[in-house]
KEFIDO-971180 format. One record per residue (C-alpha): residue number from 1; x, y, z. Coordinates in pm, whole numbers, always signed. Layout:
<zalums>
<zalum NUM <X Y Z>>;
...
</zalums>
This chain:
<zalums>
<zalum 1 <+7393 +9096 +9091>>;
<zalum 2 <+7215 +9241 +8792>>;
<zalum 3 <+7237 +9539 +8562>>;
<zalum 4 <+7068 +9861 +8674>>;
<zalum 5 <+6999 +10126 +8412>>;
<zalum 6 <+6784 +10438 +8385>>;
<zalum 7 <+6758 +10810 +8423>>;
<zalum 8 <+6879 +10966 +8751>>;
<zalum 9 <+6644 +10867 +9030>>;
<zalum 10 <+6470 +10602 +8818>>;
<zalum 11 <+6711 +10311 +8783>>;
<zalum 12 <+6553 +9979 +8682>>;
<zalum 13 <+6698 +9636 +8749>>;
<zalum 14 <+6734 +9420 +8437>>;
<zalum 15 <+6708 +9065 +8568>>;
<zalum 16 <+6777 +8895 +8233>>;
<zalum 17 <+7149 +8830 +8197>>;
<zalum 18 <+7305 +8975 +7883>>;
<zalum 19 <+7401 +8719 +7620>>;
<zalum 20 <+7698 +8939 +7526>>;
<zalum 21 <+7864 +9197 +7750>>;
<zalum 22 <+8174 +9405 +7677>>;
<zalum 23 <+8276 +9682 +7916>>;
<zalum 24 <+8623 +9773 +7790>>;
<zalum 25 <+8752 +10128 +7846>>;
<zalum 26 <+8848 +10337 +7545>>;
<zalum 27 <+9213 +10413 +7621>>;
<zalum 28 <+9247 +10653 +7327>>;
<zalum 29 <+9624 +10596 +7305>>;
<zalum 30 <+9789 +10732 +6990>>;
<zalum 31 <+10135 +10632 +6870>>;
<zalum 32 <+10382 +10858 +6692>>;
<zalum 33 <+10695 +10730 +6522>>;
<zalum 34 <+10992 +10957 +6465>>;
<zalum 35 <+11210 +10952 +6155>>;
<zalum 36 <+11471 +10771 +6360>>;
<zalum 37 <+11225 +10492 +6439>>;
<zalum 38 <+11154 +10583 +6802>>;
<zalum 39 <+10796 +10562 +6926>>;
<zalum 40 <+10616 +10801 +7159>>;
<zalum 41 <+10257 +10778 +7274>>;
<zalum 42 <+9986 +11020 +7381>>;
<zalum 43 <+9690 +10929 +7598>>;
<zalum 44 <+9401 +11143 +7725>>;
<zalum 45 <+9380 +11197 +8103>>;
<zalum 46 <+9064 +10985 +8125>>;
<zalum 47 <+8961 +10663 +7953>>;
<zalum 48 <+8581 +10655 +7908>>;
<zalum 49 <+8429 +10310 +7934>>;
<zalum 50 <+8222 +10172 +7648>>;
<zalum 51 <+7947 +9918 +7710>>;
<zalum 52 <+7819 +9677 +7450>>;
<zalum 53 <+7528 +9460 +7563>>;
<zalum 54 <+7283 +9230 +7393>>;
<zalum 55 <+6994 +9016 +7515>>;
<zalum 56 <+6800 +8735 +7358>>;
<zalum 57 <+6425 +8703 +7421>>;
<zalum 58 <+6416 +8990 +7674>>;
<zalum 59 <+6096 +9027 +7872>>;
<zalum 60 <+5864 +9294 +7735>>;
<zalum 61 <+5869 +9528 +8038>>;
<zalum 62 <+6249 +9540 +8044>>;
<zalum 63 <+6260 +9588 +7666>>;
<zalum 64 <+6010 +9877 +7689>>;
<zalum 65 <+6230 +10043 +7953>>;
<zalum 66 <+6540 +10024 +7733>>;
<zalum 67 <+6341 +10143 +7432>>;
<zalum 68 <+6230 +10458 +7617>>;
<zalum 69 <+6589 +10526 +7723>>;
<zalum 70 <+6729 +10476 +7373>>;
<zalum 71 <+6467 +10696 +7208>>;
<zalum 72 <+6497 +10955 +7489>>;
<zalum 73 <+6123 +10946 +7551>>;
<zalum 74 <+6166 +11077 +7907>>;
<zalum 75 <+6425 +11342 +7827>>;
<zalum 76 <+6750 +11400 +7639>>;
<zalum 77 <+6994 +11385 +7929>>;
<zalum 78 <+7244 +11112 +8014>>;
<zalum 79 <+7153 +10794 +8197>>;
<zalum 80 <+7312 +10597 +8478>>;
<zalum 81 <+7434 +10241 +8445>>;
<zalum 82 <+7545 +10015 +8729>>;
<zalum 83 <+7670 +9697 +8573>>;
<zalum 84 <+7744 +9371 +8753>>;
<zalum 85 <+8105 +9377 +8633>>;
<zalum 86 <+8189 +9692 +8831>>;
<zalum 87 <+8412 +9607 +9126>>;
<zalum 88 <+8429 +9960 +9265>>;
<zalum 89 <+8202 +10260 +9201>>;
<zalum 90 <+8452 +10505 +9348>>;
<zalum 91 <+8654 +10716 +9107>>;
<zalum 92 <+9003 +10578 +9034>>;
<zalum 93 <+9183 +10836 +9250>>;
<zalum 94 <+8951 +10814 +9550>>;
<zalum 95 <+8937 +10435 +9526>>;
<zalum 96 <+9314 +10430 +9561>>;
<zalum 97 <+9326 +10702 +9828>>;
<zalum 98 <+9518 +10939 +9600>>;
<zalum 99 <+9493 +11303 +9502>>;
<zalum 100 <+9412 +11350 +9135>>;
<zalum 101 <+9560 +11678 +9012>>;
<zalum 102 <+9544 +11816 +9369>>;
<zalum 103 <+9164 +11797 +9355>>;
<zalum 104 <+8996 +11745 +9692>>;
<zalum 105 <+8641 +11771 +9559>>;
<zalum 106 <+8577 +11401 +9604>>;
<zalum 107 <+8611 +11428 +9982>>;
<zalum 108 <+8422 +11646 +10229>>;
<zalum 109 <+8572 +11659 +10578>>;
<zalum 110 <+8474 +11812 +10910>>;
<zalum 111 <+8698 +12094 +11043>>;
<zalum 112 <+8862 +11847 +11282>>;
<zalum 113 <+9007 +11660 +10982>>;
<zalum 114 <+9314 +11807 +10815>>;
<zalum 115 <+9396 +11727 +10451>>;
<zalum 116 <+9766 +11772 +10386>>;
<zalum 117 <+9876 +11927 +10055>>;
<zalum 118 <+10000 +11668 +9808>>;
<zalum 119 <+10354 +11742 +9688>>;
<zalum 120 <+10286 +11560 +9362>>;
<zalum 121 <+9982 +11489 +9147>>;
<zalum 122 <+9843 +11142 +9213>>;
<zalum 123 <+10026 +11134 +9547>>;
<zalum 124 <+9866 +10947 +9836>>;
<zalum 125 <+9614 +11151 +10034>>;
<zalum 126 <+9736 +11220 +10389>>;
<zalum 127 <+9506 +11315 +10673>>;
<zalum 128 <+9535 +11415 +11038>>;
<zalum 129 <+9289 +11420 +11325>>;
<zalum 130 <+9402 +11642 +11610>>;
<zalum 131 <+9079 +11695 +11805>>;
<zalum 132 <+8837 +11442 +11952>>;
<zalum 133 <+8556 +11693 +12002>>;
<zalum 134 <+8294 +11760 +11735>>;
<zalum 135 <+8229 +11556 +11424>>;
<zalum 136 <+8524 +11359 +11288>>;
<zalum 137 <+8424 +11228 +10948>>;
<zalum 138 <+8515 +11219 +10582>>;
<zalum 139 <+8234 +11193 +10326>>;
<zalum 140 <+8311 +11039 +9987>>;
<zalum 141 <+8157 +11197 +9676>>;
<zalum 142 <+8165 +11160 +9300>>;
<zalum 143 <+8409 +11385 +9107>>;
<zalum 144 <+8135 +11643 +9037>>;
<zalum 145 <+8053 +11662 +9410>>;
<zalum 146 <+7730 +11463 +9389>>;
<zalum 147 <+7618 +11147 +9566>>;
<zalum 148 <+7620 +10799 +9414>>;
<zalum 149 <+7308 +10687 +9222>>;
<zalum 150 <+7123 +10382 +9357>>;
<zalum 151 <+6772 +10236 +9358>>;
<zalum 152 <+6546 +10098 +9633>>;
<zalum 153 <+6610 +9731 +9694>>;
<zalum 154 <+6970 +9742 +9574>>;
<zalum 155 <+7218 +9593 +9822>>;
<zalum 156 <+7554 +9770 +9846>>;
<zalum 157 <+7886 +9707 +10019>>;
<zalum 158 <+8105 +9988 +10158>>;
<zalum 159 <+8450 +9932 +10309>>;
<zalum 160 <+8792 +10086 +10369>>;
<zalum 161 <+8985 +9782 +10495>>;
<zalum 162 <+9321 +9956 +10519>>;
<zalum 163 <+9187 +10223 +10758>>;
<zalum 164 <+9035 +9985 +11013>>;
<zalum 165 <+9297 +10062 +11276>>;
<zalum 166 <+9190 +10429 +11274>>;
<zalum 167 <+8815 +10404 +11209>>;
<zalum 168 <+8540 +10413 +11467>>;
<zalum 169 <+8250 +10364 +11228>>;
<zalum 170 <+8143 +10318 +10867>>;
<zalum 171 <+7821 +10492 +10763>>;
<zalum 172 <+7605 +10556 +10458>>;
<zalum 173 <+7400 +10874 +10421>>;
<zalum 174 <+7091 +10850 +10202>>;
<zalum 175 <+6940 +11121 +9979>>;
<zalum 176 <+6649 +11188 +9747>>;
<zalum 177 <+6865 +11380 +9497>>;
<zalum 178 <+7220 +11379 +9369>>;
<zalum 179 <+7323 +11710 +9527>>;
<zalum 180 <+7304 +11596 +9891>>;
<zalum 181 <+7079 +11883 +9996>>;
<zalum 182 <+6974 +11699 +10312>>;
<zalum 183 <+7021 +11342 +10422>>;
<zalum 184 <+6698 +11150 +10474>>;
<zalum 185 <+6874 +10878 +10673>>;
<zalum 186 <+7204 +10772 +10824>>;
<zalum 187 <+7292 +10405 +10860>>;
<zalum 188 <+7609 +10256 +10996>>;
<zalum 189 <+7815 +9980 +11150>>;
<zalum 190 <+7969 +10054 +11488>>;
<zalum 191 <+8329 +10008 +11607>>;
<zalum 192 <+8290 +9632 +11650>>;
<zalum 193 <+8205 +9589 +11282>>;
<zalum 194 <+8453 +9807 +11092>>;
<zalum 195 <+8667 +9498 +11031>>;
<zalum 196 <+8422 +9391 +10759>>;
<zalum 197 <+8226 +9553 +10473>>;
<zalum 198 <+7915 +9745 +10571>>;
<zalum 199 <+7628 +9579 +10383>>;
<zalum 200 <+7320 +9793 +10329>>;
<zalum 201 <+6990 +9755 +10142>>;
<zalum 202 <+6866 +10079 +9987>>;
<zalum 203 <+6528 +10176 +10140>>;
<zalum 204 <+6227 +10306 +9952>>;
<zalum 205 <+6242 +10668 +9841>>;
<zalum 206 <+6622 +10682 +9829>>;
<zalum 207 <+6790 +10763 +9496>>;
<zalum 208 <+7147 +10847 +9601>>;
<zalum 209 <+7393 +10762 +9878>>;
<zalum 210 <+7724 +10889 +10017>>;
<zalum 211 <+7966 +10662 +10207>>;
<zalum 212 <+8124 +10807 +10522>>;
<zalum 213 <+8422 +10728 +10747>>;
<zalum 214 <+8411 +10825 +11117>>;
<zalum 215 <+8724 +10842 +11335>>;
<zalum 216 <+8781 +10845 +11710>>;
<zalum 217 <+9157 +10812 +11767>>;
<zalum 218 <+9402 +11096 +11714>>;
<zalum 219 <+9654 +11056 +11435>>;
<zalum 220 <+9888 +11269 +11224>>;
<zalum 221 <+9985 +11256 +10857>>;
<zalum 222 <+9822 +10916 +10805>>;
<zalum 223 <+9829 +10796 +10441>>;
<zalum 224 <+9482 +10708 +10311>>;
<zalum 225 <+9425 +10355 +10188>>;
<zalum 226 <+9200 +10223 +9914>>;
<zalum 227 <+8823 +10196 +9952>>;
<zalum 228 <+8534 +10042 +9765>>;
<zalum 229 <+8161 +10096 +9718>>;
<zalum 230 <+7968 +9853 +9497>>;
<zalum 231 <+7679 +9614 +9462>>;
<zalum 232 <+7723 +9360 +9742>>;
<zalum 233 <+7881 +9030 +9645>>;
<zalum 234 <+7881 +8696 +9829>>;
<zalum 235 <+8244 +8744 +9934>>;
<zalum 236 <+8155 +9073 +10107>>;
<zalum 237 <+7965 +8873 +10369>>;
<zalum 238 <+8278 +8690 +10483>>;
<zalum 239 <+8558 +8942 +10414>>;
<zalum 240 <+8747 +9051 +10727>>;
<zalum 241 <+9061 +9234 +10829>>;
<zalum 242 <+9304 +9066 +11066>>;
<zalum 243 <+9451 +9217 +11381>>;
<zalum 244 <+9739 +9090 +11587>>;
<zalum 245 <+9887 +9211 +11914>>;
<zalum 246 <+10262 +9270 +11877>>;
<zalum 247 <+10341 +9303 +12249>>;
<zalum 248 <+10358 +8995 +12468>>;
<zalum 249 <+10138 +8965 +12776>>;
<zalum 250 <+10405 +9095 +13016>>;
<zalum 251 <+10472 +9409 +12811>>;
<zalum 252 <+10098 +9469 +12774>>;
<zalum 253 <+10054 +9449 +13151>>;
<zalum 254 <+10362 +9659 +13231>>;
<zalum 255 <+10526 +9370 +13416>>;
<zalum 256 <+10798 +9287 +13165>>;
<zalum 257 <+11168 +9288 +13264>>;
<zalum 258 <+11364 +9601 +13176>>;
<zalum 259 <+11528 +9414 +12887>>;
<zalum 260 <+11195 +9444 +12701>>;
<zalum 261 <+11256 +9820 +12670>>;
<zalum 262 <+11528 +10051 +12541>>;
<zalum 263 <+11607 +10355 +12756>>;
<zalum 264 <+11712 +10681 +12592>>;
<zalum 265 <+11929 +10960 +12730>>;
<zalum 266 <+11845 +11050 +13089>>;
<zalum 267 <+11602 +10759 +13138>>;
<zalum 268 <+11651 +10498 +13408>>;
<zalum 269 <+11455 +10172 +13418>>;
<zalum 270 <+11387 +9957 +13722>>;
<zalum 271 <+11142 +9701 +13860>>;
<zalum 272 <+10934 +9745 +14174>>;
<zalum 273 <+10660 +9515 +14300>>;
<zalum 274 <+10671 +9322 +13972>>;
<zalum 275 <+10609 +9638 +13768>>;
<zalum 276 <+10842 +9801 +13516>>;
<zalum 277 <+10930 +10155 +13633>>;
<zalum 278 <+11106 +10459 +13487>>;
<zalum 279 <+11250 +10795 +13580>>;
<zalum 280 <+11348 +11064 +13330>>;
<zalum 281 <+11547 +11383 +13343>>;
<zalum 282 <+11355 +11519 +13046>>;
<zalum 283 <+11668 +11625 +12860>>;
<zalum 284 <+11695 +11600 +12481>>;
<zalum 285 <+11692 +11235 +12384>>;
<zalum 286 <+11485 +11122 +12683>>;
<zalum 287 <+11271 +10842 +12543>>;
<zalum 288 <+11138 +10495 +12616>>;
<zalum 289 <+11138 +10248 +12327>>;
<zalum 290 <+10963 +9914 +12319>>;
<zalum 291 <+11188 +9632 +12209>>;
<zalum 292 <+11461 +9694 +11953>>;
<zalum 293 <+11480 +9803 +11590>>;
<zalum 294 <+11407 +9443 +11480>>;
<zalum 295 <+11156 +9321 +11739>>;
<zalum 296 <+10813 +9388 +11587>>;
<zalum 297 <+10774 +9265 +11229>>;
<zalum 298 <+10530 +9441 +10995>>;
<zalum 299 <+10437 +9447 +10627>>;
<zalum 300 <+10393 +9747 +10399>>;
<zalum 301 <+10042 +9892 +10407>>;
<zalum 302 <+9950 +9762 +10754>>;
<zalum 303 <+9822 +10004 +11017>>;
<zalum 304 <+10000 +10016 +11352>>;
<zalum 305 <+9816 +10152 +11659>>;
<zalum 306 <+10001 +10225 +11982>>;
<zalum 307 <+9810 +10272 +12307>>;
<zalum 308 <+9992 +10361 +12630>>;
<zalum 309 <+9984 +10542 +12963>>;
<zalum 310 <+10360 +10600 +12997>>;
<zalum 311 <+10428 +10867 +13264>>;
<zalum 312 <+10585 +11188 +13136>>;
<zalum 313 <+10501 +11102 +12775>>;
<zalum 314 <+10536 +11400 +12541>>;
<zalum 315 <+10559 +11274 +12183>>;
<zalum 316 <+10486 +10925 +12048>>;
<zalum 317 <+10695 +10811 +11752>>;
<zalum 318 <+10662 +10506 +11529>>;
<zalum 319 <+11005 +10436 +11378>>;
<zalum 320 <+11006 +10224 +11061>>;
<zalum 321 <+11313 +10007 +11004>>;
<zalum 322 <+11423 +9775 +10724>>;
<zalum 323 <+11529 +9410 +10738>>;
<zalum 324 <+11872 +9516 +10868>>;
<zalum 325 <+11726 +9740 +11139>>;
<zalum 326 <+11818 +10064 +10962>>;
<zalum 327 <+11565 +10349 +10987>>;
<zalum 328 <+11366 +10411 +10667>>;
<zalum 329 <+11126 +10668 +10813>>;
<zalum 330 <+10917 +10761 +11113>>;
<zalum 331 <+10567 +10880 +11200>>;
<zalum 332 <+10596 +11147 +11470>>;
<zalum 333 <+10339 +11282 +11712>>;
<zalum 334 <+10092 +11008 +11629>>;
<zalum 335 <+9972 +10683 +11782>>;
<zalum 336 <+9860 +10547 +11445>>;
<zalum 337 <+10074 +10499 +11137>>;
<zalum 338 <+10078 +10308 +10809>>;
<zalum 339 <+10380 +10092 +10734>>;
<zalum 340 <+10569 +10246 +10439>>;
<zalum 341 <+10723 +10056 +10150>>;
<zalum 342 <+11064 +9920 +10244>>;
<zalum 343 <+10985 +9879 +10614>>;
<zalum 344 <+11009 +9537 +10778>>;
<zalum 345 <+10975 +9639 +11144>>;
<zalum 346 <+10815 +9905 +11362>>;
<zalum 347 <+11004 +10037 +11665>>;
<zalum 348 <+10757 +10232 +11882>>;
<zalum 349 <+10889 +10484 +12129>>;
<zalum 350 <+10767 +10767 +12351>>;
<zalum 351 <+10971 +11083 +12403>>;
<zalum 352 <+10959 +11187 +12767>>;
<zalum 353 <+10958 +11493 +12986>>;
<zalum 354 <+11086 +11494 +13342>>;
<zalum 355 <+10975 +11212 +13574>>;
<zalum 356 <+11159 +11267 +13904>>;
<zalum 357 <+11014 +10976 +14101>>;
<zalum 358 <+11007 +10623 +13962>>;
<zalum 359 <+10665 +10555 +13810>>;
<zalum 360 <+10512 +10246 +13654>>;
<zalum 361 <+10533 +10230 +13275>>;
<zalum 362 <+10182 +10091 +13281>>;
<zalum 363 <+9970 +9895 +13037>>;
<zalum 364 <+10049 +9929 +12665>>;
<zalum 365 <+9923 +9784 +12340>>;
<zalum 366 <+10056 +9760 +11985>>;
<zalum 367 <+9788 +9645 +11742>>;
<zalum 368 <+9880 +9570 +11382>>;
<zalum 369 <+9590 +9553 +11137>>;
<zalum 370 <+9598 +9427 +10780>>;
<zalum 371 <+9323 +9399 +10523>>;
<zalum 372 <+9269 +9268 +10171>>;
<zalum 373 <+9361 +9474 +9868>>;
<zalum 374 <+9080 +9687 +9727>>;
<zalum 375 <+8973 +9665 +9361>>;
<zalum 376 <+9060 +9962 +9136>>;
<zalum 377 <+8803 +10240 +9127>>;
<zalum 378 <+8605 +10280 +8806>>;
<zalum 379 <+8369 +10565 +8886>>;
<zalum 380 <+7999 +10605 +8808>>;
<zalum 381 <+8004 +10860 +8529>>;
<zalum 382 <+7681 +10891 +8328>>;
<zalum 383 <+7638 +10721 +7993>>;
<zalum 384 <+7490 +10814 +7658>>;
<zalum 385 <+7333 +10551 +7434>>;
<zalum 386 <+7508 +10559 +7096>>;
<zalum 387 <+7360 +10247 +6936>>;
<zalum 388 <+7036 +10052 +6971>>;
<zalum 389 <+6865 +9768 +6791>>;
<zalum 390 <+6553 +9567 +6871>>;
<zalum 391 <+6388 +9277 +6689>>;
<zalum 392 <+6104 +9043 +6792>>;
<zalum 393 <+6236 +8718 +6929>>;
<zalum 394 <+6168 +8433 +6684>>;
<zalum 395 <+5839 +8268 +6772>>;
<zalum 396 <+5788 +8491 +7079>>;
<zalum 397 <+5572 +8789 +6996>>;
<zalum 398 <+5614 +8980 +7327>>;
<zalum 399 <+5985 +8915 +7373>>;
<zalum 400 <+6265 +9109 +7208>>;
<zalum 401 <+6625 +9060 +7103>>;
<zalum 402 <+6789 +9386 +7212>>;
<zalum 403 <+7136 +9535 +7181>>;
<zalum 404 <+7276 +9857 +7326>>;
<zalum 405 <+7596 +10053 +7274>>;
<zalum 406 <+7685 +10314 +7538>>;
<zalum 407 <+7976 +10541 +7623>>;
<zalum 408 <+8066 +10730 +7940>>;
<zalum 409 <+8022 +11105 +7905>>;
<zalum 410 <+8139 +11409 +8098>>;
<zalum 411 <+7888 +11531 +8356>>;
</zalums>
């Protein structure tokens, strides 16, 4: 991984590693002390990053490129910098799956996707998918609504590991400008590959990209997880999510004894021909639960996906319980849910209508998916060069010792 720097649409890779490299954010925190000795602080809502870089004996072509940028030979506007220390190009809020000041501008969704209002600033983004027809995608953008700057030949990694249980595909749309007027290409990894980062080499002619999530399963009020987009790293080639099946083989096949289920009001369980059967009166409280409140262990942040063909099913519910089996919450009317903080178990159930004649419960599945934590988002705001020095390298006429000072600026 190397530094990329240049005007929009003309990033250049600097292959020489910087001898010194500081990328600390400017927190801008101010302290105020009262007469009584108490301290309060004030901090701005954003912390612009400052870059300080220096090279020894830089090759002439790279030095010329930096010289043109510093002296604004090609124009006065800001420049883009993609440095090798950036773990996540996504803005802090979108990288964490949170709403920043109730601003949805960093996501563009098809009409099939519902964004739920956030009750609090910086609350977790919650989404629902209630229709399987039409496009079912969410496109990630920069805070100003533009696409992410890249350069041909750059290799990037795009992943949302915590959403794998709900995703059908990861894609990257490519553009020739920042404003996403029209995609010039769409590249993706199908359902079999969403358990790993999508690695993509930027083709010729492409200057900007937008990462995209596609969904296929229905879900309701699903909390968004963290995501990352960055220059590909060696570990991205081997990173994977893990998935385990919570139901045993008999429950999966619908041949388990009735003790594997919990019958609600008006529900009768039986066995016929080796198959688990049920009848239901359909009254309030009619439900079939799988296991007990402490059967299926989970960890906070995991995604749980229930698949079933239970006769008379009306409403699926994922009940979250703590280490004592007490309910801490539930995800209703959805087959996919994220384990909330404080939950130690999931207790899946299906509320039932009337089933007059005993019918087979049928095949079921309970997949639990977990992924690695995502690095904090840092954004890709433009930079302005605030300091520059260049001197001939000792004894090397065509090489330069170069230093740059830059600061992130508002777009």
